[in-house]
C-alpha positions as CSV (number, residue, x, y, z in Angstrom):
1,M,20.1,-1.1,44.9
2,I,19.1,0.3,48.2
3,L,21.9,1.1,50.6
4,K,21.8,1.2,54.4
5,L,24.9,1.6,56.6
6,I,24.0,3.4,59.8
7,V,23.9,7.1,58.9
8,D,26.3,6.9,55.9
9,Y,23.6,5.6,53.5
10,N,20.0,6.4,54.4
11,S,17.6,4.5,52.1
12,S,14.6,6.2,53.5
13,T,16.0,9.6,52.7
14,I,16.6,8.5,49.1
15,N,13.2,6.8,48.7
16,A,11.5,10.0,50.0
17,G,13.3,12.1,47.4
18,A,14.7,14.1,50.3
19,L,18.5,13.7,49.6
20,T,20.1,17.2,49.5
21,A,23.5,18.7,49.7
22,D,23.3,19.1,53.5
23,N,22.3,15.5,54.3
24,A,24.3,13.5,51.6
25,Y,26.8,12.1,54.1
26,D,29.0,9.6,52.2
27,F,27.1,10.1,49.0
28,D,29.0,13.4,48.7
29,I,32.4,12.2,47.5
30,W,33.8,15.6,46.5
31,K,36.2,16.2,49.5
32,P,37.6,12.6,49.9
33,T,38.1,12.2,46.2
34,Y,40.0,15.5,45.8
35,S,42.1,14.4,48.8
36,I,43.1,11.3,46.7
37,I,43.8,13.6,43.8
38,Q,46.1,15.8,45.9
39,N,48.0,12.7,47.1
40,C,48.4,11.5,43.5
41,N,49.6,14.9,42.4
42,I,52.2,15.0,45.2
43,F,53.4,11.5,44.1
44,L,53.6,12.4,40.4
45,S,55.4,15.7,41.1
46,K,58.2,13.8,42.9
47,I,58.5,10.3,41.4
48,D,60.7,11.2,38.5
49,N,63.4,12.3,40.9
50,V,63.4,9.2,43.0
51,P,66.5,7.0,42.4
52,G,66.2,3.3,41.8
53,D,64.9,0.9,39.2
54,E,63.3,2.8,36.3
55,A,60.9,0.0,35.3
56,W,59.5,-0.2,38.9
57,R,59.3,3.6,39.0
58,N,57.4,3.6,35.8
59,R,55.0,1.0,36.9
60,L,54.2,2.9,40.1
61,K,53.7,6.1,38.0
62,G,51.3,4.2,35.8
63,E,49.3,3.0,38.8
64,V,49.0,6.5,40.2
65,L,48.1,8.0,36.9
66,F,45.3,5.4,36.8
67,L,44.2,6.2,40.4
68,R,44.0,9.9,39.6
69,A,42.1,9.3,36.4
70,Y,39.7,6.9,38.2
71,A,39.2,9.5,40.9
72,Y,38.2,12.1,38.2
73,F,35.9,9.5,36.6
74,K,34.1,9.0,39.9
75,L,33.7,12.7,40.2
76,T,32.3,13.1,36.7
77,C,29.8,10.3,37.4
78,D,28.4,12.3,40.4
79,Y,28.9,15.9,39.4
80,G,29.5,16.2,35.6
81,G,32.4,18.5,34.7
82,V,34.8,19.2,37.5
83,P,37.9,21.3,38.1
84,I,40.9,19.5,36.7
85,I,43.9,19.8,39.1
86,T,47.2,18.3,38.1
87,E,49.7,20.0,40.4
88,P,49.7,19.6,44.2
89,F,48.3,22.5,46.2
90,N,50.4,24.3,48.8
91,L,49.6,27.1,51.3
92,N,50.3,29.7,48.6
93,S,48.2,28.1,45.8
94,D,45.4,29.9,44.1
95,F,42.5,27.7,44.9
96,K,40.1,29.4,42.4
97,I,40.1,27.0,39.6
98,D,37.4,27.0,36.9
99,R,35.3,24.0,36.5
100,S,35.9,22.1,33.2
101,T,33.1,21.0,31.0
102,Y,32.0,17.4,31.1
103,D,33.5,16.7,27.7
104,Q,36.8,18.3,28.8
105,S,36.8,16.2,31.9
106,I,36.2,13.0,30.0
107,D,38.9,13.9,27.4
108,F,41.4,14.4,30.3
109,I,40.4,11.0,31.9
110,A,40.9,9.2,28.6
111,T,44.2,10.8,27.9
112,E,45.5,10.1,31.3
113,L,44.4,6.4,31.1
114,D,46.3,6.1,27.8
115,K,49.4,7.4,29.5
116,A,48.9,4.9,32.3
117,T,48.4,2.1,29.9
118,A,51.7,2.7,28.3
119,L,53.4,2.2,31.7
120,L,51.4,-0.7,33.1
121,P,52.0,-4.4,32.8
122,L,49.7,-6.6,30.8
123,T,49.2,-9.0,33.7
124,T,50.1,-9.2,37.3
125,S,50.4,-11.9,39.9
126,S,48.8,-9.7,42.5
127,L,45.0,-9.5,42.1
128,G,44.0,-5.9,42.5
129,R,47.2,-4.3,41.1
130,I,46.5,-2.2,38.1
131,T,47.1,-3.5,34.6
132,K,46.8,-2.3,31.1
133,G,43.4,-4.0,30.9
134,A,42.1,-2.1,34.0
135,A,43.1,1.2,32.6
136,L,41.6,0.5,29.2
137,A,38.4,-0.8,30.8
138,I,37.8,2.4,32.8
139,K,38.5,4.4,29.7
140,S,35.9,2.3,27.8
141,R,33.4,2.9,30.6
142,A,34.0,6.7,30.8
143,L,33.7,7.1,27.0
144,L,30.5,4.9,27.0
145,Y,28.9,7.2,29.6
146,A,30.0,10.2,27.6
147,A,28.3,8.7,24.5
148,S,25.0,8.0,26.4
149,P,21.9,10.2,25.9
150,Q,22.6,11.8,29.3
151,W,25.6,13.6,28.0
152,N,25.4,13.1,24.2
153,T,22.2,14.9,23.6
154,S,22.9,15.4,19.9
155,N,23.7,11.7,19.5
156,D,27.1,12.4,18.1
157,I,28.1,9.2,16.4
158,N,31.8,9.9,16.9
159,K,31.3,9.6,20.7
160,W,29.8,6.1,20.2
161,K,32.7,5.2,17.9
162,K,35.3,6.3,20.6
163,A,33.5,4.1,23.2
164,S,33.3,1.2,20.8
165,D,37.0,1.5,19.9
166,A,37.9,1.7,23.6
167,A,36.0,-1.5,24.4
168,K,37.6,-3.3,21.4
169,A,41.0,-2.3,22.8
170,V,40.3,-4.4,25.9
171,I,39.0,-7.3,23.9
172,D,42.1,-7.2,21.6
173,L,44.4,-7.8,24.6
174,N,43.2,-11.4,24.3
175,I,43.5,-12.2,28.0
176,Y,39.9,-12.0,29.1
177,Q,37.1,-14.5,28.2
178,L,33.5,-15.0,29.3
179,Y,33.2,-17.5,32.1
180,D,31.0,-20.4,31.1
181,K,31.1,-22.6,34.2
182,N,29.0,-22.5,37.4
183,Y,27.3,-19.1,37.4
184,P,27.7,-18.1,41.2
185,D,31.4,-18.8,41.0
186,I,31.9,-15.8,38.6
187,F,31.6,-13.6,41.7
188,T,33.6,-15.6,44.2
189,T,36.5,-17.2,42.4
190,N,39.4,-16.0,40.2
191,N,38.3,-16.5,36.7
192,S,38.8,-15.4,33.1
193,E,36.3,-12.6,33.2
194,I,38.1,-10.6,36.0
195,I,39.9,-7.5,34.7
196,S,40.9,-6.0,38.1
197,C,39.7,-6.9,41.5
198,R,40.7,-8.5,44.8
199,L,38.2,-11.0,45.9
200,S,37.1,-11.6,49.4
201,S,39.1,-14.5,50.8
202,K,38.6,-16.6,53.9
203,D,42.3,-17.4,54.0
204,P,44.0,-15.4,55.3
205,Q,42.5,-11.9,55.3
206,W,38.7,-12.5,55.7
207,S,37.0,-10.6,58.5
208,A,33.6,-9.0,59.0
209,Y,34.9,-5.8,57.5
210,N,36.4,-7.1,54.3
211,G,34.1,-10.1,53.6
212,V,31.0,-9.3,51.7
213,E,29.1,-12.1,53.4
214,T,28.7,-10.1,56.6
215,F,27.5,-7.0,54.7
216,L,25.0,-8.9,52.5
217,S,23.6,-11.7,54.7
218,P,20.1,-11.3,56.3
219,S,20.0,-10.2,60.0
220,G,18.7,-13.5,61.3
221,F,21.9,-15.1,60.0
222,H,23.8,-12.4,61.9
223,G,24.6,-10.4,58.7
224,W,24.1,-6.7,58.4
225,A,21.8,-6.6,55.3
226,S,23.7,-3.4,54.4
227,F,22.8,-3.7,50.7
228,A,19.3,-4.9,49.9
229,P,17.7,-5.6,46.5
230,S,14.8,-3.4,45.6
231,Q,11.4,-4.8,44.5
232,G,12.2,-3.3,41.1
233,L,15.2,-5.5,40.8
234,I,13.2,-8.6,41.9
235,D,10.6,-7.8,39.2
236,A,13.3,-7.4,36.6
237,F,14.1,-11.1,36.7
238,G,11.9,-12.8,34.1
239,T,10.4,-16.3,34.2
240,A,12.3,-19.5,33.3
241,D,11.4,-19.2,29.7
242,G,12.9,-15.7,29.4
243,K,9.7,-13.8,29.3
244,D,9.0,-10.7,31.4
245,I,6.7,-11.3,34.4
246,T,4.3,-8.7,33.0
247,D,3.8,-10.9,29.9
248,P,0.5,-12.7,30.3
249,T,1.9,-15.8,28.6
250,S,4.9,-16.1,31.0
251,G,3.1,-18.1,33.6
252,Y,4.1,-15.8,36.4
253,D,1.9,-16.3,39.4
254,P,1.8,-13.2,41.8
255,Q,0.5,-15.5,44.5
256,N,3.6,-17.6,44.1
257,P,6.1,-15.0,42.9
258,Y,9.3,-16.9,43.5
259,S,8.4,-20.0,41.4
260,N,9.4,-20.6,37.8
261,R,11.8,-17.6,37.7
262,D,15.0,-17.0,35.7
263,P,17.7,-19.4,37.1
264,R,19.9,-16.4,37.9
265,F,17.2,-15.2,40.3
266,Y,17.9,-18.1,42.6
267,K,21.6,-17.6,42.5
268,N,21.4,-13.8,43.2
269,I,18.6,-13.2,45.6
270,V,17.7,-14.4,49.1
271,Y,14.0,-14.2,49.4
272,D,11.4,-15.4,51.9
273,G,11.6,-19.2,52.3
274,R,14.9,-19.6,50.5
275,A,17.5,-21.8,52.1
276,Y,20.8,-19.9,52.7
277,G,24.2,-21.3,53.6
278,K,25.0,-24.7,55.3
279,P,22.5,-25.7,58.0
280,E,25.4,-26.5,60.4
281,F,26.5,-22.9,60.3
282,F,23.2,-21.7,61.8
283,Q,22.5,-24.1,64.6
284,D,21.1,-21.3,66.7
285,R,18.2,-20.9,64.2
286,Y,17.5,-24.7,64.6
287,D,17.8,-24.5,68.3
288,A,15.1,-21.8,68.3
289,G,12.8,-24.1,66.3
290,H,13.5,-22.6,62.8
291,S,15.8,-23.6,59.9
292,N,18.2,-22.0,57.5
293,K,15.4,-20.8,55.3
294,A,15.1,-17.0,55.2
295,E,12.2,-15.6,57.2
296,F,11.4,-12.1,56.0
297,Y,7.7,-12.3,56.8
298,E,6.3,-10.3,59.6
299,G,7.7,-11.7,62.9
300,G,10.3,-13.9,61.1
301,L,13.9,-14.2,62.2
302,D,15.0,-11.9,59.4
303,S,12.3,-9.4,59.8
304,P,12.2,-6.1,61.8
305,Q,10.7,-8.2,64.6
306,G,13.3,-11.0,64.4
307,W,17.0,-11.2,65.4
308,D,19.5,-8.4,65.1
309,T,16.6,-6.0,64.3
310,W,18.8,-3.0,63.9
311,N,20.3,-4.7,60.9
312,N,17.2,-6.1,59.2
313,S,16.8,-5.7,55.5
314,E,14.8,-2.6,54.5
315,T,13.3,-4.4,51.6
316,R,12.7,-8.0,53.0
317,Y,15.3,-9.3,50.5
318,A,19.0,-9.9,50.6
319,F,21.8,-10.6,48.1
320,R,23.1,-14.1,47.6
321,K,25.3,-12.8,44.8
322,Y,29.0,-12.3,45.8
323,C,28.6,-14.5,48.9
324,D,30.8,-17.6,49.4
325,T,28.3,-19.7,51.5
326,T,30.6,-22.7,51.7
327,Y,32.1,-21.5,55.0
328,N,30.8,-19.9,58.2
């Protein structure tokens, strides 16, 4: 995925191989993530002394243990092993803390998520609140990464076993199932596959800044095209019969590249000529003699020469995935 959000994410810098420590901007998560960890450490250092309902206090403690473990998981994804800090800093603290190894960091994350799991509810009526499933799922992911060739260079089978056992623990909760109905609805509706998230919602809190539709839609539809599919992702979708487009028997036609593709391609990608959203939502396009079909071609409404040019897609594609196109 290519990212473009003003100076925060600069796709041209990444594509040129020029991303460095001094121009990483929001790619460098070290400082903000350790700020989260400091806040979690302050909370955990005080929560046991707070009077009130013990069950509620334990739930909050479980949520913050999760948040701290998740913060460390994010750090390990970007930096490998990191300093593990579990006490809040003050002005007299010794800030020289050795960096833990990657395996030590993952072990800490897994242990903390086990502690969180013991305190968290199995289900919640508030989407986005942390549950046992969320904690176990992040543990599963962390252990899977640790078992991968990137970190498990000796192919230690025990690391794969830990990852497998962690995934099985999520399955054994027996509250999540694969969603077998309309494919695009997986990403826009509450369903049986969701472990932990808060979906974008038009009622009541939708706005340009918390609705993915604005971030993902093409510029000619007055979206920001902040996240654009790469050509590599487009080419990864096979043909309707499941064959790779490089297979000479697949029937793929490079002169008609969007024809006869995997059905998921049409549900995930906005490409040149694809209808997008309800026509009545984009009357201005029709008033200008166009339609609700995307125009990424040179001079089209969604191209660098079209409307809202400062927001045009860097790759001449946009994401349909995650967008609820049933409202304006």
